[in-house]
VOGUNU-580919 format. One record per residue (C-alpha): residue in one letter; x, y, z. Coordinates in nm, 2 decimals, decimal comma, padded with zeros to 4 digits. Example, Ala and Ser with C-alpha at 12.3 -4.5 7.8 and 13.67 -1.06 7.14 Angstrom:
BEGIN
('A'; (01,23; -00,45; 00,78)) ('S'; (01,37; -00,11; 00,71)) 
This chain:
BEGIN
('X'; (10,65; 25,71; 06,07)) ('X'; (10,77; 25,42; 05,87)) ('X'; (11,12; 25,53; 05,91)) ('X'; (11,08; 25,51; 06,29)) ('X'; (10,89; 25,17; 06,26)) ('X'; (11,20; 25,04; 06,03)) ('X'; (11,45; 25,14; 06,30)) ('X'; (11,25; 24,94; 06,54)) ('X'; (11,24; 24,65; 06,35)) ('X'; (11,62; 24,66; 06,32)) ('X'; (11,68; 24,71; 06,69)) ('X'; (11,48; 24,39; 06,77)) ('X'; (11,65; 24,21; 06,49)) ('X'; (12,01; 24,33; 06,63)) ('X'; (11,88; 24,26; 06,99)) ('X'; (11,85; 23,87; 06,93)) ('X'; (12,20; 23,90; 06,75)) ('X'; (12,33; 24,08; 07,09)) ('X'; (12,15; 23,86; 07,33)) ('X'; (12,26; 23,52; 07,16)) ('X'; (12,64; 23,67; 07,17)) ('X'; (12,60; 23,74; 07,54)) ('X'; (12,55; 23,37; 07,59)) ('X'; (12,90; 23,30; 07,44)) ('X'; (13,10; 23,62; 07,56)) ('X'; (12,90; 23,73; 07,88)) ('X'; (12,80; 23,37; 08,01)) ('X'; (13,10; 23,14; 07,91)) ('X'; (13,37; 23,39; 07,88)) ('X'; (13,46; 23,31; 07,49)) ('X'; (13,54; 23,62; 07,27)) ('X'; (13,38; 23,55; 06,95)) ('X'; (13,39; 23,72; 06,60)) ('X'; (13,19; 23,48; 06,40)) ('X'; (12,86; 23,56; 06,50)) ('X'; (12,78; 23,74; 06,20)) ('X'; (12,88; 23,44; 05,98)) ('X'; (12,60; 23,24; 06,15)) ('X'; (12,37; 23,55; 06,12)) ('X'; (12,44; 23,50; 05,73)) ('X'; (12,40; 23,13; 05,74)) ('X'; (12,04; 23,17; 05,87)) ('X'; (11,96; 23,42; 05,62)) ('X'; (12,08; 23,23; 05,32)) ('X'; (11,95; 22,88; 05,43)) ('X'; (11,61; 23,04; 05,52)) ('X'; (11,62; 23,22; 05,15)) ('X'; (11,72; 22,94; 04,98)) ('X'; (11,46; 22,70; 05,14)) ('X'; (11,18; 22,96; 05,07)) ('X'; (11,27; 23,05; 04,72)) ('X'; (11,43; 22,74; 04,57)) ('X'; (11,21; 22,48; 04,72)) ('X'; (10,88; 22,65; 04,82)) ('X'; (10,91; 22,55; 05,19)) ('X'; (10,67; 22,81; 05,42)) ('X'; (10,85; 23,05; 05,66)) ('X'; (10,79; 22,86; 05,98)) ('X'; (10,97; 22,53; 05,82)) ('X'; (11,24; 22,75; 05,65)) ('X'; (11,30; 22,94; 06,00)) ('X'; (11,32; 22,59; 06,18)) ('X'; (11,56; 22,44; 05,92)) ('X'; (11,77; 22,73; 05,90)) ('X'; (11,83; 22,75; 06,29)) ('X'; (11,91; 22,36; 06,27)) ('X'; (12,16; 22,43; 06,00)) ('X'; (12,33; 22,69; 06,17)) ('X'; (12,36; 22,48; 06,50)) ('X'; (12,49; 22,20; 06,30)) ('X'; (12,75; 22,41; 06,10)) ('X'; (12,86; 22,57; 06,45)) ('X'; (12,99; 22,23; 06,55)) ('X'; (13,24; 22,25; 06,27)) ('X'; (13,41; 22,54; 06,48)) ('X'; (13,32; 22,49; 06,81)) ('X'; (13,43; 22,11; 06,86)) ('X'; (13,78; 22,18; 06,72)) ('X'; (13,83; 22,52; 06,85)) ('X'; (13,66; 22,52; 07,22)) ('X'; (13,93; 22,34; 07,37)) ('X'; (14,13; 22,70; 07,28)) ('X'; (14,14; 22,96; 07,49)) ('X'; (14,16; 23,32; 07,49)) ('X'; (14,34; 23,50; 07,20)) ('X'; (14,35; 23,16; 07,01)) ('X'; (14,00; 23,08; 07,01)) ('X'; (13,91; 23,44; 06,90)) ('X'; (14,15; 23,38; 06,60)) ('X'; (13,96; 23,06; 06,52)) ('X'; (13,63; 23,21; 06,52)) ('X'; (13,79; 23,49; 06,29)) ('X'; (13,88; 23,23; 06,04)) ('X'; (13,57; 23,06; 06,03)) ('X'; (13,39; 23,40; 05,99)) ('X'; (13,63; 23,50; 05,69)) ('X'; (13,56; 23,10; 05,54)) ('X'; (13,21; 23,17; 05,54)) ('X'; (13,19; 23,52; 05,38)) ('X'; (13,43; 23,37; 05,10)) ('X'; (13,18; 23,07; 05,04)) ('X'; (12,88; 23,32; 05,03)) ('X'; (13,06; 23,55; 04,79)) ('X'; (13,23; 23,32; 04,56)) ('X'; (12,97; 23,04; 04,54)) ('X'; (12,77; 23,24; 04,28)) ('X'; (12,59; 22,92; 04,15)) ('X'; (12,41; 22,88; 04,51)) ('X'; (12,42; 23,21; 04,69)) ('X'; (12,45; 23,45; 04,35)) ('X'; (12,72; 23,56; 04,54)) ('X'; (12,80; 23,93; 04,49)) ('X'; (12,49; 23,99; 04,27)) ('X'; (12,26; 23,90; 04,62)) ('X'; (11,93; 23,74; 04,60)) ('X'; (11,63; 23,96; 04,56)) ('X'; (11,25; 23,93; 04,60)) ('X'; (11,25; 23,74; 04,92)) ('X'; (10,88; 23,66; 04,98)) ('X'; (10,75; 23,82; 05,32)) ('X'; (10,64; 23,58; 05,58)) ('X'; (10,28; 23,44; 05,58)) ('X'; (10,17; 23,30; 05,92)) ('X'; (09,83; 23,08; 05,92)) ('X'; (09,73; 23,27; 05,61)) ('X'; (09,82; 23,61; 05,71)) ('X'; (10,11; 23,77; 05,53)) ('X'; (10,32; 24,04; 05,67)) ('X'; (10,25; 24,33; 05,41)) ('X'; (10,34; 24,65; 05,58)) ('X'; (10,63; 24,76; 05,82)) ('X'; (10,39; 24,80; 06,09)) ('X'; (10,30; 24,40; 06,05)) ('X'; (10,63; 24,33; 06,04)) ('X'; (10,72; 24,52; 06,35)) ('X'; (10,46; 24,34; 06,54)) ('X'; (10,60; 24,01; 06,41)) ('X'; (10,95; 24,11; 06,52)) ('X'; (10,90; 24,22; 06,87)) ('X'; (10,70; 23,89; 06,94)) ('X'; (10,99; 23,68; 06,77)) ('X'; (11,26; 23,89; 06,98)) ('X'; (11,03; 23,85; 07,32)) ('X'; (11,04; 23,50; 07,23)) ('X'; (11,41; 23,47; 07,20)) ('X'; (11,44; 23,70; 07,52)) ('X'; (11,25; 23,48; 07,75)) ('X'; (11,41; 23,16; 07,60)) ('X'; (11,76; 23,32; 07,67)) ('X'; (11,64; 23,42; 08,01)) ('X'; (11,54; 23,09; 08,12)) ('X'; (11,86; 22,92; 07,97)) ('X'; (12,07; 23,19; 08,17)) ('X'; (11,89; 23,15; 08,49)) ('X'; (11,89; 22,77; 08,46)) ('X'; (12,16; 22,53; 08,62)) ('X'; (12,29; 22,52; 08,27)) ('X'; (12,35; 22,89; 08,28)) ('X'; (12,51; 22,89; 08,61)) ('X'; (12,76; 22,63; 08,50)) ('X'; (12,84; 22,87; 08,21)) ('X'; (12,90; 23,12; 08,45)) ('X'; (13,12; 22,89; 08,67)) ('X'; (13,32; 22,81; 08,35)) ('X'; (13,36; 23,17; 08,28)) ('X'; (13,52; 23,23; 08,62)) ('X'; (13,73; 22,93; 08,68)) ('X'; (13,69; 22,66; 08,44)) ('X'; (13,95; 22,45; 08,59)) ('X'; (13,73; 22,42; 08,93)) ('X'; (13,42; 22,36; 08,73)) ('X'; (13,62; 22,06; 08,55)) ('X'; (13,73; 21,95; 08,91)) ('X'; (13,35; 21,95; 09,04)) ('X'; (13,27; 21,69; 08,75)) ('X'; (13,14; 21,93; 08,48)) ('X'; (13,21; 21,85; 08,09)) ('X'; (13,32; 22,19; 08,01)) ('X'; (13,40; 22,13; 07,67)) ('X'; (13,06; 21,98; 07,59)) ('X'; (12,90; 22,25; 07,77)) ('X'; (13,09; 22,52; 07,55)) ('X'; (13,00; 22,36; 07,26)) ('X'; (12,62; 22,34; 07,35)) ('X'; (12,64; 22,73; 07,42)) ('X'; (12,82; 22,79; 07,09)) ('X'; (12,54; 22,60; 06,92)) ('X'; (12,28; 22,76; 07,07)) ('X'; (12,41; 23,10; 07,03)) ('X'; (12,43; 23,02; 06,66)) ('X'; (12,05; 22,91; 06,64)) ('X'; (11,93; 23,24; 06,78)) ('X'; (12,17; 23,43; 06,54)) ('X'; (12,03; 23,24; 06,24)) ('X'; (11,69; 23,35; 06,39)) ('X'; (11,81; 23,71; 06,32)) ('X'; (11,93; 23,61; 05,99)) ('X'; (11,59; 23,48; 05,85)) ('X'; (11,40; 23,78; 06,00)) ('X'; (11,65; 24,03; 05,85)) ('X'; (11,62; 23,86; 05,50)) ('X'; (11,27; 23,84; 05,49)) ('X'; (11,23; 24,19; 05,60)) ('X'; (11,50; 24,35; 05,36)) ('X'; (11,36; 24,13; 05,09)) ('X'; (11,71; 24,12; 04,96)) ('X'; (12,05; 23,98; 05,10)) ('X'; (12,40; 23,98; 04,96)) ('X'; (12,75; 23,86; 05,16)) ('X'; (12,81; 24,23; 05,24)) ('X'; (12,56; 24,22; 05,53)) ('X'; (12,76; 23,94; 05,68)) ('X'; (13,10; 24,07; 05,71)) ('X'; (13,39; 24,08; 05,97)) ('X'; (13,26; 24,43; 06,05)) ('X'; (12,93; 24,31; 06,11)) ('X'; (13,08; 24,05; 06,37)) ('X'; (13,26; 24,33; 06,53)) ('X'; (12,96; 24,58; 06,55)) ('X'; (12,76; 24,28; 06,71)) ('X'; (13,06; 24,25; 06,96)) ('X'; (13,04; 24,61; 07,00)) ('X'; (12,69; 24,61; 07,10)) ('X'; (12,77; 24,38; 07,41)) ('X'; (13,10; 24,54; 07,49)) ('X'; (12,93; 24,88; 07,53)) ('X'; (12,61; 24,77; 07,67)) ('X'; (12,75; 24,52; 07,91)) ('X'; (12,74; 24,12; 07,92)) ('X'; (12,67; 23,84; 08,17)) ('X'; (12,31; 23,98; 08,22)) ('X'; (12,00; 24,06; 08,00)) ('X'; (11,98; 24,41; 08,04)) ('X'; (12,33; 24,51; 07,90)) ('X'; (12,28; 24,38; 07,55)) ('X'; (11,95; 24,55; 07,53)) ('X'; (12,10; 24,91; 07,62)) ('X'; (12,39; 24,84; 07,39)) ('X'; (12,15; 24,75; 07,09)) ('X'; (11,93; 25,07; 07,15)) ('X'; (12,23; 25,28; 07,17)) ('X'; (12,42; 25,15; 06,89)) ('X'; (12,13; 25,12; 06,64)) ('X'; (11,96; 25,47; 06,75)) ('X'; (12,29; 25,71; 06,76)) ('X'; (12,41; 25,65; 06,41)) ('X'; (12,06; 25,75; 06,32)) ('X'; (12,12; 26,06; 06,51)) ('X'; (12,36; 26,18; 06,28)) ('X'; (12,12; 26,21; 05,98)) ('X'; (11,97; 26,52; 06,20)) ('X'; (12,29; 26,70; 06,19)) ('X'; (12,31; 26,71; 05,83)) ('X'; (12,64; 26,54; 05,80)) ('X'; (12,74; 26,42; 05,42)) ('X'; (12,68; 26,07; 05,39)) ('X'; (13,06; 26,01; 05,31)) ('X'; (13,14; 26,16; 05,65)) ('X'; (12,87; 26,01; 05,86)) ('X'; (12,97; 25,63; 05,78)) ('X'; (13,35; 25,74; 05,89)) ('X'; (13,18; 25,94; 06,18)) ('X'; (13,00; 25,61; 06,27)) ('X'; (13,30; 25,41; 06,30)) ('X'; (13,49; 25,67; 06,49)) ('X'; (13,20; 25,69; 06,75)) ('X'; (13,20; 25,34; 06,80)) ('X'; (13,58; 25,31; 06,85)) ('X'; (13,56; 25,62; 07,10)) ('X'; (13,30; 25,45; 07,28)) ('X'; (13,48; 25,12; 07,31)) ('X'; (13,82; 25,28; 07,44)) ('X'; (13,62; 25,50; 07,67)) ('X'; (13,42; 25,19; 07,82)) ('X'; (13,73; 24,96; 07,87)) ('X'; (13,89; 25,26; 08,05)) ('X'; (13,63; 25,34; 08,27)) ('X'; (13,35; 25,08; 08,32)) ('X'; (13,49; 24,74; 08,16)) ('X'; (13,17; 24,57; 08,25)) ('X'; (12,97; 24,79; 08,03)) ('X'; (12,71; 25,04; 08,09)) ('X'; (12,48; 24,79; 08,24)) ('X'; (12,68; 24,46; 08,26)) ('X'; (12,80; 24,22; 08,53)) ('X'; (13,11; 24,05; 08,35)) ('X'; (13,43; 24,27; 08,35)) ('X'; (13,66; 24,24; 08,03)) ('X'; (13,98; 24,20; 08,18)) 
């Protein structure tokens, strides 16, 4: 039973990651490979504030979100005037820099040794001690994030982002400050990724830099490429499929060493088939060209 609850918690965490990346990729039309960096930034800021400064969960969560949003400006402001592959390469560089900092700044992040013993969240005197408690909490957080992102994407701001995605020059001709709007969208997405990072850290109670690598960014991008972008249902479908599918390999009694490679093969094959036969993903609206 705890195994099933664990899978559902992971789905909630990655659902927020997929939905937030969808704001950049699906609504703004920017291909980003740095989402795991903000995921890790949120996890580390929240963890260090709770363990080193003794702050509670909610203040640490709020400061982690603010910190990720501010750090996103270091990549978004210089890079969002870039387009296409050039922007993707800029986000790739940022992802590599963040991982290098997390791995090598041993005095702060403990580097490859990781940070164990992260405290469970305590809300209004109630501590989340069991997987069931944490599932209820993660479902509530995911639902709140889903609601907020739904309101953002269906607001005038969200419609302008779609206009930028379809024709940035036309949007600028209508008087829209497209660089500023893209910076705001990137910052919002980074903030939601930080929420997932804090959830992950407090649930696993241990973090190290290997959870926030370039491969993790590629996996999060795969979630929305396969599920679809430009709406809410696509990332939901992609998250459920890509989290549940590898777990199904366990029931085939495939050795762990082979299963890890099979997982990558399945992800790659799924992306190839999606790009060939359904560029908008399973349930998406935006077609990748």
